[in-house]
GULUMBA-412397 format. One record per residue: residue number from 1; residue in one letter; x, z, y of N, C-alpha, C in turn. Coordinates in Angstrom, 3 decimals, always signed. Example, Ala and Ser with C-alpha at 12.3 -4.5 7.8 and 13.67 -1.06 7.14 Angstrom:
+-----+---+----------+----------+----------+----------+----------+----------+----------+----------+----------+
|   k | r |       nx |       nz |       ny |      cax |      caz |      cay |       cx |       cz |       cy |
+-----+---+----------+----------+----------+----------+----------+----------+----------+----------+----------+
|   1 | a |  +13.190 |   +7.800 |   -5.690 |  +12.300 |   +7.800 |   -4.500 |  +13.200 |   +7.800 |   -3.300 |
|   2 | s |  +12.850 |   +7.080 |   -2.250 |  +13.670 |   +7.140 |   -1.060 |  +12.900 |   +7.870 |   +0.030 |
+-----+---+----------+----------+----------+----------+----------+----------+----------+----------+----------+
***
This chain:
+-----+---+----------+----------+----------+----------+----------+----------+----------+----------+----------+
|   k | r |       nx |       nz |       ny |      cax |      caz |      cay |       cx |       cz |       cy |
+-----+---+----------+----------+----------+----------+----------+----------+----------+----------+----------+
|   1 | v |  -16.939 |  -41.930 |  -39.751 |  -18.395 |  -42.048 |  -39.788 |  -18.993 |  -41.044 |  -40.778 |
|   2 | l |  -18.354 |  -40.882 |  -41.935 |  -18.878 |  -39.947 |  -42.929 |  -18.904 |  -38.511 |  -42.424 |
|   3 | r |  -17.962 |  -38.179 |  -41.554 |  -17.896 |  -36.815 |  -41.028 |  -19.122 |  -36.478 |  -40.187 |
|   4 | l |  -19.872 |  -37.493 |  -39.776 |  -21.111 |  -37.251 |  -39.030 |  -22.140 |  -36.544 |  -39.908 |
|   5 | a |  -21.946 |  -36.601 |  -41.213 |  -22.869 |  -35.936 |  -42.140 |  -22.679 |  -34.420 |  -42.147 |
|   6 | i |  -21.533 |  -33.941 |  -41.717 |  -21.241 |  -32.506 |  -41.787 |  -22.284 |  -31.668 |  -41.051 |
|   7 | p |  -22.601 |  -31.957 |  -39.785 |  -23.614 |  -31.135 |  -39.102 |  -24.987 |  -31.225 |  -39.759 |
|   8 | a |  -25.320 |  -32.376 |  -40.308 |  -26.615 |  -32.531 |  -40.976 |  -26.688 |  -31.671 |  -42.232 |
|   9 | i |  -25.616 |  -31.634 |  -43.006 |  -25.578 |  -30.805 |  -44.220 |  -25.638 |  -29.332 |  -43.839 |
|  10 | q |  -24.886 |  -28.958 |  -42.814 |  -24.893 |  -27.565 |  -42.371 |  -26.285 |  -27.152 |  -41.880 |
|  11 | a |  -26.959 |  -28.036 |  -41.162 |  -28.319 |  -27.743 |  -40.682 |  -29.291 |  -27.649 |  -41.855 |
|  12 | f |  -29.123 |  -28.509 |  -42.836 |  -29.978 |  -28.494 |  -44.028 |  -29.886 |  -27.136 |  -44.731 |
|  13 | l |  -28.686 |  -26.596 |  -44.816 |  -28.494 |  -25.312 |  -45.486 |  -29.158 |  -24.155 |  -44.739 |
|  14 | q |  -29.376 |  -24.311 |  -43.454 |  -30.003 |  -23.252 |  -42.660 |  -31.517 |  -23.217 |  -42.833 |
|  15 | r |  -32.084 |  -24.269 |  -43.379 |  -33.542 |  -24.333 |  -43.522 |  -34.042 |  -23.297 |  -44.536 |
|  16 | t |  -35.133 |  -22.677 |  -44.187 |  -35.753 |  -21.685 |  -45.083 |  -37.087 |  -22.180 |  -45.632 |
|  17 | d |  -37.472 |  -23.379 |  -45.261 |  -38.772 |  -23.903 |  -45.663 |  -38.693 |  -24.872 |  -46.846 |
|  18 | l |  -37.556 |  -24.951 |  -47.480 |  -37.397 |  -25.884 |  -48.602 |  -38.055 |  -25.337 |  -49.867 |
|  19 | p |  -38.743 |  -26.188 |  -50.601 |  -39.348 |  -25.726 |  -51.861 |  -38.274 |  -25.620 |  -52.948 |
|  20 | t |  -37.763 |  -24.431 |  -53.151 |  -36.634 |  -24.263 |  -54.072 |  -37.019 |  -23.639 |  -55.409 |
|  21 | e |  -38.300 |  -23.504 |  -55.674 |  -38.716 |  -22.929 |  -56.957 |  -39.015 |  -24.049 |  -57.948 |
|  22 | r |  -38.271 |  -24.062 |  -59.058 |  -38.508 |  -25.029 |  -60.129 |  -39.353 |  -24.333 |  -61.186 |
|  23 | v |  -40.436 |  -24.991 |  -61.559 |  -41.313 |  -24.466 |  -62.606 |  -41.068 |  -25.295 |  -63.865 |
|  24 | f |  -40.732 |  -24.612 |  -64.944 |  -40.474 |  -25.291 |  -66.209 |  -41.781 |  -25.517 |  -66.959 |
|  25 | r |  -41.837 |  -26.580 |  -67.682 |  -43.033 |  -26.900 |  -68.466 |  -43.225 |  -25.859 |  -69.556 |
|  26 | s |  -44.494 |  -25.550 |  -69.797 |  -44.804 |  -24.580 |  -70.847 |  -46.203 |  -24.873 |  -71.367 |
|  27 | p |  -46.524 |  -24.377 |  -72.544 |  -47.875 |  -24.537 |  -73.064 |  -48.881 |  -23.866 |  -72.120 |
|  28 | p |  -50.102 |  -24.322 |  -72.100 |  -51.103 |  -23.770 |  -71.177 |  -51.329 |  -22.269 |  -71.326 |
|  29 | d |  -51.124 |  -21.736 |  -72.509 |  -51.386 |  -20.314 |  -72.730 |  -50.171 |  -19.410 |  -72.474 |
|  30 | v |  -49.097 |  -19.975 |  -71.930 |  -47.876 |  -19.223 |  -71.668 |  -47.531 |  -19.348 |  -70.183 |
|  31 | d |  -47.149 |  -18.224 |  -69.587 |  -46.708 |  -18.281 |  -68.193 |  -45.422 |  -19.100 |  -68.115 |
|  32 | a |  -45.397 |  -20.029 |  -67.196 |  -44.230 |  -20.894 |  -67.046 |  -43.057 |  -20.113 |  -66.465 |
|  33 | a |  -41.887 |  -20.413 |  -66.963 |  -40.666 |  -19.832 |  -66.406 |  -40.337 |  -20.563 |  -65.110 |
|  34 | t |  -39.745 |  -19.841 |  -64.176 |  -39.352 |  -20.443 |  -62.909 |  -37.887 |  -20.136 |  -62.624 |
|  35 | e |  -37.313 |  -20.930 |  -61.755 |  -35.929 |  -20.718 |  -61.349 |  -35.818 |  -21.082 |  -59.878 |
|  36 | d |  -35.110 |  -20.270 |  -59.118 |  -34.806 |  -20.608 |  -57.738 |  -33.586 |  -21.526 |  -57.773 |
|  37 | v |  -33.738 |  -22.736 |  -57.273 |  -32.672 |  -23.731 |  -57.352 |  -31.813 |  -23.787 |  -56.091 |
|  38 | r |  -31.925 |  -22.777 |  -55.263 |  -31.107 |  -22.740 |  -54.037 |  -29.618 |  -22.819 |  -54.371 |
|  39 | w |  -29.219 |  -22.251 |  -55.501 |  -27.813 |  -22.296 |  -55.897 |  -27.320 |  -23.729 |  -56.022 |
|  40 | q |  -28.175 |  -24.627 |  -56.533 |  -27.776 |  -26.024 |  -56.688 |  -27.576 |  -26.692 |  -55.334 |
|  41 | l |  -28.481 |  -26.413 |  -54.414 |  -28.361 |  -26.988 |  -53.074 |  -27.077 |  -26.511 |  -52.395 |
|  42 | e |  -26.804 |  -25.232 |  -52.495 |  -25.632 |  -24.682 |  -51.815 |  -24.327 |  -25.161 |  -52.443 |
|  43 | l |  -24.290 |  -25.266 |  -53.756 |  -23.049 |  -25.707 |  -54.391 |  -22.805 |  -27.198 |  -54.201 |
|  44 | v |  -23.847 |  -28.007 |  -54.269 |  -23.637 |  -29.439 |  -54.040 |  -23.279 |  -29.681 |  -52.574 |
|  45 | a |  -23.838 |  -28.889 |  -51.669 |  -23.466 |  -28.995 |  -50.258 |  -22.009 |  -28.588 |  -50.067 |
|  46 | a |  -21.590 |  -27.513 |  -50.713 |  -20.193 |  -27.075 |  -50.621 |  -19.257 |  -28.162 |  -51.136 |
|  47 | e |  -19.647 |  -28.795 |  -52.221 |  -18.837 |  -29.870 |  -52.790 |  -18.743 |  -31.047 |  -51.813 |
|  48 | a |  -19.867 |  -31.435 |  -51.243 |  -19.879 |  -32.554 |  -50.295 |  -19.085 |  -32.209 |  -49.033 |
|  49 | l |  -19.298 |  -31.010 |  -48.509 |  -18.581 |  -30.601 |  -47.301 |  -17.075 |  -30.574 |  -47.534 |
|  50 | s |  -16.682 |  -30.133 |  -48.714 |  -15.256 |  -30.117 |  -49.055 |  -14.693 |  -31.525 |  -49.020 |
|  51 | r |  -15.405 |  -32.446 |  -49.614 |  -14.936 |  -33.835 |  -49.649 |  -14.938 |  -34.481 |  -48.267 |
|  52 | l |  -15.767 |  -33.944 |  -47.379 |  -15.826 |  -34.472 |  -46.016 |  -14.797 |  -33.815 |  -45.092 |
|  53 | g |  -14.114 |  -32.782 |  -45.584 |  -13.003 |  -32.223 |  -44.840 |  -13.243 |  -30.931 |  -44.092 |
|  54 | v |  -14.305 |  -30.191 |  -44.422 |  -14.470 |  -28.892 |  -43.760 |  -13.416 |  -27.926 |  -44.310 |
|  55 | s |  -13.272 |  -26.806 |  -43.653 |  -12.240 |  -25.854 |  -44.060 |  -12.552 |  -25.251 |  -45.428 |
|  56 | l |  -11.506 |  -24.849 |  -46.099 |  -11.648 |  -24.185 |  -47.391 |  -12.453 |  -22.897 |  -47.244 |
|  57 | d |  -12.298 |  -22.223 |  -46.115 |  -13.054 |  -20.989 |  -45.884 |  -14.559 |  -21.247 |  -45.870 |
|  58 | e |  -14.974 |  -22.343 |  -45.278 |  -16.406 |  -22.663 |  -45.238 |  -16.924 |  -22.994 |  -46.633 |
|  59 | v |  -16.158 |  -23.735 |  -47.394 |  -16.541 |  -24.063 |  -48.771 |  -16.602 |  -22.781 |  -49.594 |
|  60 | r |  -15.613 |  -21.925 |  -49.419 |  -15.558 |  -20.662 |  -50.154 |  -16.777 |  -19.789 |  -49.826 |
|  61 | a |  -17.186 |  -19.761 |  -48.571 |  -18.340 |  -18.949 |  -48.173 |  -19.614 |  -19.385 |  -48.881 |
|  62 | l |  -19.727 |  -20.659 |  -49.175 |  -20.915 |  -21.150 |  -49.879 |  -20.837 |  -20.934 |  -51.390 |
|  63 | a |  -19.651 |  -21.127 |  -51.954 |  -19.519 |  -21.106 |  -53.410 |  -19.211 |  -19.734 |  -53.999 |
|  64 | q |  -18.479 |  -18.921 |  -53.275 |  -18.011 |  -17.649 |  -53.833 |  -19.132 |  -16.722 |  -54.318 |
|  65 | p |  -20.271 |  -16.643 |  -53.634 |  -21.327 |  -15.748 |  -54.132 |  -21.809 |  -16.085 |  -55.547 |
|  66 | y |  -21.558 |  -17.293 |  -55.986 |  -22.035 |  -17.712 |  -57.310 |  -21.010 |  -17.482 |  -58.420 |
|  67 | l |  -19.828 |  -17.011 |  -58.068 |  -18.807 |  -16.759 |  -59.086 |  -19.182 |  -15.620 |  -60.024 |
|  68 | d |  -20.051 |  -14.731 |  -59.580 |  -20.483 |  -13.598 |  -60.400 |  -21.911 |  -13.758 |  -60.899 |
|  69 | n |  -22.439 |  -14.964 |  -60.830 |  -23.815 |  -15.196 |  -61.258 |  -23.965 |  -14.907 |  -62.746 |
|  70 | e |  -25.122 |  -14.442 |  -63.138 |  -25.364 |  -14.112 |  -64.555 |  -25.385 |  -15.349 |  -65.451 |
|  71 | r |  -25.604 |  -16.512 |  -64.856 |  -25.679 |  -17.747 |  -65.642 |  -24.315 |  -18.431 |  -65.672 |
|  72 | a |  -23.814 |  -18.673 |  -66.876 |  -22.474 |  -19.255 |  -67.040 |  -22.373 |  -20.631 |  -66.393 |
|  73 | y |  -23.420 |  -21.441 |  -66.481 |  -23.351 |  -22.785 |  -65.919 |  -23.270 |  -22.751 |  -64.394 |
|  74 | v |  -23.819 |  -21.733 |  -63.773 |  -23.708 |  -21.573 |  -62.320 |  -22.282 |  -21.155 |  -61.968 |
|  75 | r |  -21.738 |  -20.206 |  -62.704 |  -20.351 |  -19.771 |  -62.470 |  -19.377 |  -20.924 |  -62.653 |
|  76 | r |  -19.588 |  -21.730 |  -63.700 |  -18.694 |  -22.865 |  -63.951 |  -18.727 |  -23.856 |  -62.793 |
|  77 | y |  -19.927 |  -24.148 |  -62.291 |  -20.041 |  -25.100 |  -61.190 |  -19.381 |  -24.532 |  -59.927 |
|  78 | a |  -19.592 |  -23.268 |  -59.633 |  -18.963 |  -22.646 |  -58.464 |  -17.436 |  -22.706 |  -58.587 |
|  79 | n |  -16.909 |  -22.426 |  -59.771 |  -15.470 |  -22.511 |  -59.995 |  -14.961 |  -23.934 |  -59.819 |
|  80 | k |  -15.722 |  -24.898 |  -60.310 |  -15.345 |  -26.309 |  -60.175 |  -15.271 |  -26.698 |  -58.707 |
|  81 | v |  -16.277 |  -26.298 |  -57.935 |  -16.310 |  -26.624 |  -56.512 |  -15.105 |  -26.014 |  -55.798 |
|  82 | l |  -14.818 |  -24.748 |  -56.074 |  -13.692 |  -24.091 |  -55.420 |  -12.352 |  -24.658 |  -55.873 |
|  83 | d |  -12.250 |  -24.981 |  -57.150 |  -11.014 |  -25.568 |  -57.662 |  -10.762 |  -26.911 |  -56.991 |
|  84 | e |  -11.786 |  -27.732 |  -56.927 |  -11.650 |  -29.043 |  -56.295 |  -11.346 |  -28.894 |  -54.799 |
|  85 | a |  -12.004 |  -27.962 |  -54.144 |  -11.784 |  -27.756 |  -52.703 |  -10.349 |  -27.335 |  -52.425 |
|  86 | g |   -9.765 |  -26.592 |  -53.335 |   -8.381 |  -26.174 |  -53.156 |   -7.396 |  -27.309 |  -53.279 |
|  87 | r |   -7.814 |  -28.385 |  -53.924 |   -6.932 |  -29.540 |  -54.103 |   -7.163 |  -30.620 |  -53.064 |
|  88 | v |   -8.292 |  -30.564 |  -52.359 |   -8.596 |  -31.577 |  -51.350 |   -7.747 |  -31.300 |  -50.115 |
|  89 | v |   -7.063 |  -32.309 |  -49.623 |   -6.276 |  -32.168 |  -48.404 |   -7.190 |  -32.548 |  -47.257 |
|  90 | s |   -7.572 |  -31.553 |  -46.487 |   -8.489 |  -31.749 |  -45.371 |   -7.726 |  -32.143 |  -44.121 |
|  91 | p |   -8.306 |  -33.043 |  -43.313 |   -7.675 |  -33.365 |  -42.037 |   -7.543 |  -32.125 |  -41.146 |
|  92 | r |   -8.401 |  -31.133 |  -41.337 |   -8.344 |  -29.911 |  -40.532 |   -7.324 |  -28.917 |  -41.058 |
|  93 | d |   -6.961 |  -29.058 |  -42.323 |   -6.014 |  -28.128 |  -42.955 |   -4.834 |  -28.892 |  -43.536 |
|  94 | p |   -3.952 |  -29.413 |  -42.706 |   -2.816 |  -30.185 |  -43.251 |   -1.898 |  -29.303 |  -44.084 |
|  95 | q |   -1.245 |  -29.929 |  -45.038 |   -0.328 |  -29.189 |  -45.907 |   +0.938 |  -28.823 |  -45.186 |
+-----+---+----------+----------+----------+----------+----------+----------+----------+----------+----------+
***
């Protein structure tokens, strides 16, 4: 039953209309800093898809672009997702 979520997650990732800009609080006289949070959506999706049993290649395609990100916390999360995906035994990829 959980595997039914796979197509929904994959379709969610294809959407381009998601509001992915986070605006940080700032004093009224200062321009607020912003961040595109698409990386969070893609990495959490990669993590979920891995746990649901998609191929390691699909997980890698989502997470690998973030391994060279300028932000250390993004790189760490991408590494965590890939490390965990490498240890998950998928029904599609038997040992």
